[in-house]
Residue frames as qw, qx, qy, qz and C-alpha x, y, z in Angstrom:
[[0.040, -0.496, -0.834, 0.239, 16.40, -9.49, -11.28],
 [0.096, -0.360, -0.282, -0.884, 13.56, -7.20, -12.30],
 [0.113, -0.402, -0.742, 0.524, 11.36, -5.83, -9.53],
 [0.147, -0.520, -0.390, -0.746, 8.04, -4.03, -9.88],
 [0.127, -0.253, -0.653, 0.703, 6.82, -2.08, -6.85],
 [0.112, -0.655, -0.615, -0.425, 3.14, -1.13, -6.77],
 [0.176, -0.052, -0.329, 0.926, 2.57, 2.32, -5.29],
 [0.102, -0.748, -0.645, -0.117, -0.69, 3.72, -3.92],
 [0.105, 0.354, -0.051, 0.928, -1.26, 7.48, -3.65],
 [0.442, -0.587, -0.677, 0.041, -2.99, 7.90, -0.27],
 [0.201, -0.875, -0.006, -0.441, -3.89, 10.72, 2.14],
 [0.257, 0.364, -0.660, 0.605, -1.42, 11.41, 4.91],
 [0.456, -0.424, -0.771, 0.131, -2.73, 9.94, 8.17],
 [0.197, -0.349, -0.386, 0.831, -2.63, 13.41, 9.77],
 [0.113, -0.164, -0.401, -0.894, -5.02, 14.84, 7.17],
 [0.397, 0.244, 0.542, -0.699, -8.54, 15.83, 8.14],
 [0.086, 0.153, 0.886, 0.429, -10.95, 13.72, 6.09],
 [0.422, 0.391, 0.317, -0.754, -14.21, 15.06, 4.66],
 [0.344, 0.274, 0.836, 0.328, -16.67, 13.97, 1.99],
 [0.232, 0.297, -0.115, -0.919, -18.67, 15.85, -0.63],
 [0.469, 0.036, -0.605, -0.643, -21.67, 15.27, -2.91],
 [0.799, -0.318, 0.013, -0.511, -23.88, 13.95, -0.11],
 [0.567, -0.507, 0.644, -0.085, -21.07, 11.81, 1.28],
 [0.925, 0.316, 0.210, -0.024, -20.51, 9.97, -1.99],
 [0.679, 0.594, -0.155, 0.402, -17.08, 11.40, -2.87],
 [0.685, -0.410, -0.168, 0.578, -13.83, 12.04, -1.01],
 [0.089, 0.995, 0.033, 0.042, -12.95, 15.72, -0.61],
 [0.816, 0.112, -0.064, 0.563, -9.29, 16.19, -1.61],
 [0.088, 0.865, -0.036, 0.493, -9.14, 19.91, -0.79],
 [0.289, -0.791, 0.402, -0.361, -6.33, 20.62, 1.64],
 [0.944, -0.242, 0.223, -0.024, -5.29, 16.96, 1.85],
 [0.049, 0.720, -0.672, -0.168, -1.62, 16.02, 1.54],
 [0.975, 0.146, -0.053, -0.159, -0.94, 12.75, -0.28],
 [0.255, -0.661, 0.705, 0.037, 1.96, 10.36, 0.32],
 [0.487, 0.226, -0.826, -0.174, 3.24, 6.94, -0.70],
 [0.843, -0.380, -0.191, -0.331, 1.12, 4.30, 1.02],
 [0.366, -0.706, 0.577, -0.183, 3.18, 3.28, 4.10],
 [0.869, -0.072, 0.489, -0.008, 2.98, -0.46, 3.37],
 [0.753, 0.627, 0.071, 0.186, 4.20, 0.24, -0.17],
 [0.079, 0.901, -0.378, 0.198, 7.04, 2.40, 1.14],
 [0.661, -0.473, 0.581, -0.033, 8.36, -0.50, 3.21],
 [0.866, 0.277, 0.395, 0.131, 8.32, -2.60, 0.03],
 [0.478, 0.854, -0.085, 0.188, 10.02, 0.11, -2.02],
 [0.243, -0.821, 0.503, -0.113, 12.78, 0.41, 0.56],
 [0.787, -0.201, 0.580, 0.062, 13.36, -3.35, 0.47],
 [0.766, 0.581, 0.226, 0.158, 13.50, -3.20, -3.32],
 [0.170, 0.929, -0.300, 0.135, 16.18, -0.51, -3.04],
 [0.571, -0.565, 0.596, 0.003, 18.22, -2.93, -0.92],
 [0.837, 0.193, 0.487, 0.156, 18.03, -5.54, -3.69],
 [0.510, 0.847, 0.009, 0.150, 19.08, -2.87, -6.18],
 [0.098, -0.879, 0.451, -0.118, 22.12, -1.88, -4.12],
 [0.561, -0.453, 0.691, -0.049, 23.19, -5.39, -3.07],
 [0.656, 0.122, 0.732, 0.134, 22.14, -7.54, -6.03],
 [0.060, -0.238, 0.486, 0.839, 22.09, -5.07, -8.91],
 [0.256, 0.541, 0.801, -0.006, 18.33, -5.45, -9.42],
 [0.025, -0.225, -0.285, -0.931, 16.35, -3.02, -11.54],
 [0.012, 0.464, 0.731, -0.499, 13.38, -1.44, -9.79],
 [0.109, -0.321, -0.421, -0.841, 10.33, 0.07, -11.50],
 [0.156, 0.286, 0.655, -0.682, 7.28, 1.52, -9.80],
 [0.130, -0.333, -0.693, -0.626, 3.68, 1.55, -11.00],
 [0.164, 0.274, 0.530, -0.785, 0.55, 3.35, -9.92],
 [0.057, 0.544, 0.747, 0.377, -3.08, 3.39, -11.00],
 [0.124, -0.735, -0.396, 0.536, -4.39, 6.95, -10.95],
 [0.359, 0.893, 0.228, 0.145, -4.72, 10.34, -12.61],
 [0.477, 0.631, -0.195, 0.580, -2.09, 13.05, -13.14],
 [0.399, -0.796, 0.191, -0.413, -2.41, 14.10, -9.48],
 [0.924, -0.356, 0.121, 0.061, -0.55, 10.93, -8.47],
 [0.742, 0.534, -0.181, 0.364, 2.61, 11.75, -10.40],
 [0.107, -0.798, 0.416, -0.423, 4.15, 13.63, -7.47],
 [0.811, -0.392, 0.395, -0.177, 4.05, 10.37, -5.50],
 [0.931, 0.287, 0.095, 0.204, 5.68, 8.48, -8.37],
 [0.382, 0.780, -0.271, 0.414, 8.36, 11.18, -8.64],
 [0.470, -0.700, 0.448, -0.298, 9.12, 10.71, -4.96],
 [0.946, -0.094, 0.310, 0.025, 9.60, 6.99, -5.57],
 [0.738, 0.578, -0.050, 0.344, 11.97, 7.84, -8.44],
 [0.007, 0.841, -0.354, 0.410, 13.84, 10.24, -6.16],
 [0.757, -0.496, 0.394, -0.161, 14.22, 7.45, -3.60],
 [0.273, -0.490, 0.775, 0.290, 15.97, 5.40, -6.27],
 [0.733, 0.369, 0.565, -0.086, 13.51, 3.63, -8.59],
 [0.392, -0.138, 0.571, 0.708, 14.70, 3.41, -12.19],
 [0.157, -0.165, -0.534, -0.814, 11.43, 4.09, -14.02],
 [0.300, 0.257, 0.630, -0.668, 7.77, 4.73, -13.28],
 [0.102, -0.284, -0.767, -0.566, 4.47, 3.85, -14.92],
 [0.310, 0.209, 0.448, -0.812, 1.13, 5.55, -14.34],
 [0.067, 0.352, 0.880, 0.313, -1.98, 3.75, -15.54],
 [0.106, -0.062, -0.032, -0.992, -4.34, 6.55, -16.46],
 [0.498, -0.443, -0.598, -0.445, -7.58, 5.56, -14.71],
 [0.407, -0.549, 0.328, -0.652, -9.23, 6.12, -11.34],
 [0.307, 0.116, -0.929, 0.170, -8.60, 3.25, -8.90],
 [0.563, -0.249, 0.139, -0.776, -12.18, 2.74, -7.75],
 [0.953, -0.059, -0.018, -0.296, -12.23, -1.07, -7.79],
 [0.513, -0.579, 0.629, 0.078, -9.67, -3.53, -6.37],
 [0.800, 0.191, 0.550, 0.143, -10.20, -6.13, -9.09],
 [0.532, 0.831, 0.092, 0.131, -9.76, -3.58, -11.88],
 [0.137, -0.889, 0.436, -0.005, -6.60, -2.26, -10.21],
 [0.681, -0.317, 0.651, 0.109, -5.20, -5.81, -9.96],
 [0.763, 0.489, 0.397, 0.144, -5.95, -6.44, -13.64],
 [0.321, 0.935, -0.112, 0.103, -4.20, -3.23, -14.71],
 [0.322, -0.765, 0.558, 0.002, -1.14, -3.87, -12.54],
 [0.804, -0.064, 0.585, 0.090, -0.94, -7.48, -13.70],
 [0.701, 0.681, 0.169, 0.127, -0.77, -6.41, -17.33],
 [0.095, 0.914, -0.380, 0.109, 2.20, -4.17, -16.58],
 [0.586, -0.509, 0.629, -0.026, 3.86, -7.03, -14.69],
 [0.843, 0.243, 0.468, 0.103, 3.36, -9.44, -17.59],
 [0.542, 0.829, 0.008, 0.138, 4.50, -6.96, -20.25],
 [0.018, -0.871, 0.463, -0.162, 7.63, -6.16, -18.23],
 [0.862, 0.106, -0.483, 0.110, 8.43, -9.80, -17.42],
 [0.203, -0.705, 0.462, -0.499, 9.16, -8.99, -13.78],
 [0.519, 0.087, -0.824, 0.209, 10.60, -11.56, -11.39],
 [0.270, -0.349, -0.690, 0.574, 9.37, -10.01, -8.15],
 [0.168, -0.623, -0.326, -0.691, 6.26, -7.89, -7.62],
 [0.284, -0.206, -0.628, 0.695, 6.13, -6.02, -4.32],
 [0.268, -0.614, -0.331, -0.664, 2.89, -4.45, -3.11],
 [0.214, -0.278, 0.575, -0.739, 1.68, -3.33, 0.28],
 [0.022, 0.225, 0.965, -0.135, -0.62, -5.77, 2.04],
 [0.064, 0.784, 0.617, 0.023, -3.30, -3.03, 1.88],
 [0.188, 0.479, 0.041, 0.856, -3.64, 0.69, 1.27],
 [0.173, -0.245, -0.630, 0.717, -4.41, 2.86, 4.26],
 [0.321, 0.037, -0.064, -0.944, -7.32, 4.66, 2.59],
 [0.751, -0.042, -0.308, -0.583, -9.63, 1.75, 1.62],
 [0.377, -0.387, 0.788, -0.296, -7.90, -1.09, 3.52],
 [0.855, 0.200, -0.163, -0.449, -9.22, -3.63, 1.02],
 [0.455, -0.471, 0.756, 0.010, -6.21, -5.94, 1.16],
 [0.844, 0.330, 0.388, -0.167, -7.29, -7.62, -2.10],
 [0.495, 0.801, -0.258, -0.214, -4.97, -6.39, -4.84],
 [0.051, -0.606, 0.789, 0.086, -1.73, -8.37, -4.19],
 [0.542, 0.003, 0.830, -0.131, -3.53, -11.71, -3.95],
 [0.678, 0.620, 0.316, -0.238, -5.57, -11.09, -7.07],
 [0.294, 0.803, -0.468, -0.224, -2.41, -10.07, -8.93],
 [0.274, -0.390, 0.879, 0.028, -0.76, -13.35, -7.96],
 [0.645, 0.310, 0.675, -0.183, -3.79, -15.25, -9.25],
 [0.553, 0.790, 0.001, -0.264, -3.70, -13.33, -12.53],
 [0.200, 0.766, -0.601, -0.109, 0.03, -13.95, -12.95],
 [0.961, 0.008, -0.277, -0.030, 0.03, -17.57, -11.79],
 [0.340, 0.542, -0.558, 0.528, 2.75, -16.62, -9.31],
 [0.536, -0.331, -0.669, 0.394, 3.39, -17.59, -5.70],
 [0.186, -0.739, -0.094, -0.641, 2.02, -15.16, -3.11],
 [0.505, -0.254, -0.606, 0.560, 3.07, -14.25, 0.42],
 [0.191, -0.803, -0.222, -0.519, 0.93, -11.77, 2.33],
 [0.568, -0.816, 0.051, -0.091, 1.74, -9.93, 5.59],
 [0.844, 0.249, -0.193, 0.434, 5.39, -10.30, 4.60],
 [0.383, -0.917, 0.108, 0.030, 7.90, -9.04, 7.18],
 [0.400, -0.600, 0.599, 0.348, 11.14, -10.46, 5.73],
 [0.833, 0.536, 0.104, -0.085, 12.30, -11.30, 2.23],
 [0.337, -0.595, 0.614, 0.394, 15.59, -12.72, 0.92],
 [0.810, 0.551, -0.027, -0.200, 16.35, -13.60, -2.70],
 [0.433, -0.499, 0.684, 0.310, 19.11, -16.02, -3.79],
 [0.098, -0.055, 0.816, 0.567, 19.13, -16.40, -7.55],
 [0.430, -0.239, -0.520, -0.699, 15.63, -17.61, -8.44],
 [0.518, -0.388, -0.746, 0.159, 14.86, -18.78, -4.91],
 [0.201, -0.589, 0.097, -0.777, 13.07, -16.66, -2.33],
 [0.421, -0.296, -0.768, 0.382, 12.71, -17.03, 1.43],
 [0.225, -0.525, -0.096, -0.815, 9.95, -15.01, 3.05],
 [0.181, -0.232, -0.794, 0.531, 8.63, -14.62, 6.57],
 [0.289, -0.478, -0.349, -0.752, 5.05, -13.60, 7.21],
 [0.262, -0.161, 0.593, -0.744, 3.03, -12.82, 10.30],
 [0.489, -0.294, -0.748, -0.338, 0.38, -15.34, 11.29],
 [0.608, -0.651, -0.063, -0.449, -1.93, -15.52, 14.30],
 [0.814, -0.564, 0.139, -0.007, 0.27, -16.05, 17.32],
 [0.689, -0.395, 0.421, 0.438, 3.59, -16.12, 15.50],
 [0.246, 0.700, -0.433, -0.512, 5.54, -16.12, 12.26],
 [0.898, 0.203, 0.389, 0.023, 5.82, -18.51, 9.32],
 [0.123, -0.610, 0.576, 0.530, 8.87, -18.96, 7.08],
 [0.807, 0.466, 0.330, -0.148, 8.18, -19.90, 3.46],
 [0.312, -0.383, 0.609, 0.621, 10.36, -20.76, 0.47],
 [0.641, 0.653, 0.347, -0.205, 9.40, -20.21, -3.15],
 [0.526, 0.037, 0.449, 0.721, 10.82, -19.75, -6.60],
 [0.166, 0.487, -0.048, -0.856, 10.36, -16.62, -8.67],
 [0.061, -0.487, -0.045, -0.870, 8.12, -15.13, -9.94],
 [0.334, -0.410, -0.726, 0.441, 6.70, -14.08, -6.61],
 [0.170, -0.675, -0.188, -0.693, 4.16, -11.52, -5.40],
 [0.389, -0.246, -0.671, 0.581, 4.35, -10.25, -1.84],
 [0.252, -0.834, -0.282, -0.401, 2.07, -8.08, 0.26],
 [0.509, 0.155, -0.465, 0.707, 4.55, -6.22, 2.44],
 [0.421, -0.842, -0.265, -0.206, 4.09, -4.38, 5.71],
 [0.198, -0.838, 0.415, -0.294, 5.98, -2.87, 8.60],
 [0.793, -0.370, 0.484, 0.019, 8.84, -5.20, 9.47],
 [0.836, 0.483, 0.130, 0.226, 9.89, -5.82, 5.87],
 [0.470, 0.388, -0.271, 0.746, 12.32, -3.03, 6.72],
 [0.335, -0.521, -0.508, 0.598, 12.60, -0.97, 9.87],
 [0.110, 0.945, 0.308, -0.010, 11.08, 2.50, 9.94],
 [0.338, -0.792, 0.258, 0.437, 14.56, 3.88, 10.51],
 [0.516, -0.083, 0.650, 0.551, 15.61, 2.40, 7.15],
 [0.408, 0.778, 0.478, 0.025, 13.00, 4.33, 5.13],
 [0.506, 0.045, 0.225, 0.831, 14.68, 6.61, 2.63],
 [0.102, 0.857, 0.252, -0.438, 14.11, 10.36, 2.40],
 [0.660, 0.605, 0.205, 0.396, 14.84, 11.77, -1.06],
 [0.427, -0.554, 0.053, 0.712, 17.92, 14.00, -1.09],
 [0.264, 0.769, -0.091, -0.576, 18.57, 16.86, -3.50],
 [0.005, -0.394, 0.795, 0.460, 20.61, 14.69, -5.85],
 [0.236, 0.250, 0.939, 0.019, 17.84, 12.09, -5.97],
 [0.312, 0.723, 0.421, -0.450, 15.20, 14.76, -6.63],
 [0.191, 0.696, -0.377, -0.581, 17.23, 16.21, -9.50],
 [0.062, -0.205, 0.920, 0.327, 17.88, 12.78, -11.02],
 [0.350, 0.405, 0.808, -0.246, 14.18, 11.88, -10.71],
 [0.366, 0.702, 0.061, -0.607, 13.34, 14.66, -13.17],
 [0.262, 0.545, -0.655, -0.453, 15.33, 12.86, -15.87],
 [0.239, -0.030, 0.970, -0.028, 13.97, 9.38, -15.22],
 [0.271, -0.162, -0.663, -0.679, 11.15, 8.07, -17.43],
 [0.351, 0.237, 0.665, -0.615, 7.56, 8.33, -16.21],
 [0.123, -0.057, -0.775, -0.617, 5.39, 6.57, -18.76],
 [0.530, 0.152, 0.352, -0.756, 1.62, 7.08, -18.89],
 [0.007, -0.049, -0.954, -0.294, -0.30, 3.97, -19.97],
 [0.569, -0.114, -0.153, -0.800, -3.92, 3.86, -20.99],
 [0.585, -0.164, 0.687, -0.399, -6.01, 1.30, -19.09],
 [0.111, 0.100, -0.919, -0.366, -6.51, -2.10, -20.64],
 [0.217, -0.466, -0.855, -0.073, -9.86, -2.65, -18.92],
 [0.136, -0.362, 0.008, -0.922, -12.37, 0.13, -18.32],
 [0.661, -0.453, -0.420, -0.426, -15.10, -1.87, -16.59],
 [0.048, -0.340, 0.717, -0.607, -15.23, -1.95, -12.79],
 [0.436, -0.264, -0.853, -0.109, -17.13, -4.53, -10.74],
 [0.361, -0.634, -0.584, 0.355, -17.92, -2.45, -7.66],
 [0.122, 0.609, 0.059, 0.782, -18.56, 1.18, -6.77],
 [0.188, -0.155, -0.602, 0.760, -18.68, 3.22, -3.58],
 [0.151, -0.689, -0.638, -0.307, -22.24, 4.15, -2.62],
 [0.293, -0.887, -0.048, -0.354, -21.65, 6.27, 0.45],
 [0.503, 0.232, -0.564, 0.612, -18.98, 7.19, 2.98],
 [0.540, -0.779, -0.209, -0.243, -19.56, 7.66, 6.71],
 [0.211, 0.557, -0.575, 0.561, -17.17, 9.02, 9.31],
 [0.453, -0.240, -0.796, 0.322, -17.05, 7.34, 12.73],
 [0.357, -0.835, -0.341, -0.244, -19.41, 8.79, 15.32],
 [0.090, 0.687, -0.417, 0.589, -17.72, 11.28, 17.65],
 [0.476, -0.091, -0.779, 0.398, -16.59, 9.91, 20.97],
 [0.433, -0.777, -0.387, -0.244, -18.85, 10.63, 23.93],
 [0.136, -0.795, 0.351, -0.476, -17.85, 12.66, 26.94],
 [0.532, 0.116, -0.764, 0.348, -15.72, 10.97, 29.58],
 [0.614, -0.675, -0.083, -0.401, -17.26, 10.36, 32.96],
 [0.264, 0.424, -0.725, 0.474, -14.94, 10.14, 35.93],
 [0.789, -0.469, -0.306, -0.254, -15.93, 7.76, 38.73],
 [0.307, -0.724, 0.530, -0.317, -14.35, 7.83, 42.15],
 [0.411, 0.307, -0.858, 0.032, -12.25, 4.72, 42.77],
 [0.125, -0.021, 0.833, -0.538, -14.18, 4.02, 45.95],
 [0.590, 0.267, 0.242, -0.723, -17.61, 4.24, 44.28],
 [0.129, -0.103, 0.938, 0.306, -17.81, 0.77, 42.74],
 [0.340, 0.514, 0.749, -0.245, -21.62, 0.72, 42.77],
 [0.321, 0.779, 0.017, -0.538, -21.81, 3.81, 40.53],
 [0.036, 0.495, -0.736, -0.461, -19.25, 2.31, 38.12],
 [0.227, 0.135, 0.961, 0.077, -21.23, -0.92, 37.84],
 [0.350, 0.667, 0.519, -0.404, -24.46, 1.01, 37.30],
 [0.250, 0.743, -0.265, -0.561, -22.92, 3.08, 34.48],
 [0.023, -0.326, 0.875, 0.356, -21.40, 0.04, 32.79],
 [0.234, 0.285, 0.928, -0.053, -24.69, -1.86, 32.99],
 [0.262, 0.729, 0.561, -0.292, -27.31, 0.80, 32.26],
 [0.203, 0.868, -0.110, -0.440, -25.46, 3.39, 30.16],
 [0.047, 0.569, -0.733, -0.370, -22.52, 1.68, 28.43],
 [0.909, 0.130, 0.108, -0.380, -24.45, -1.63, 28.34],
 [0.453, 0.541, -0.708, 0.010, -21.27, -3.70, 28.39],
 [0.071, 0.101, -0.936, 0.330, -22.23, -5.86, 31.37]]
């Protein structure tokens, strides 16, 4: 079984976010980047298939040279090879097109992506990839088992879970629950050394045109000061909720 794991290069959630050029561009100065958490759950599940079912696992990313450290981490975790598509991921549709071409050229059986990246939270790429590939698609996936060419997946739905069966090829949008956080792999020294010898291939983009662009970024308004109201002063609380907070 051949598995392709799509990796996004995203800011660590503890990073302080700022924008430049009149709030039209993200300021990367001082920001630490990591593997997108939803993608990391998928990569860890792919490693399980590699260990238990002798699958081969490749990783792919759309981005510039600055993303290669994230791909090298994925190689250190255990991926066999990495691909970097040399273009800026500014548009979900363009990203899906680029990733789909790699998936087709590599004849992969299973494509694992995160349900969304934590920077833009678009949640569009896995579904569009499935449409491009003509493959089955399971989003919000929290469990995945493969038996030959048959797959059984569980996804979260409103108020519960749904179990689905499909044949390969299959695209999933993974999330927390696909593996437990305690199962996430930290690269060890041996993995880091081996990652240096594994292939990281740079591919030129197949499609340059993007359909959308970011016009402006805005940070959330700062939270207002907290007002403490005595538990016995219900009239004051009601007045504040009605006239100031305007929630009643």
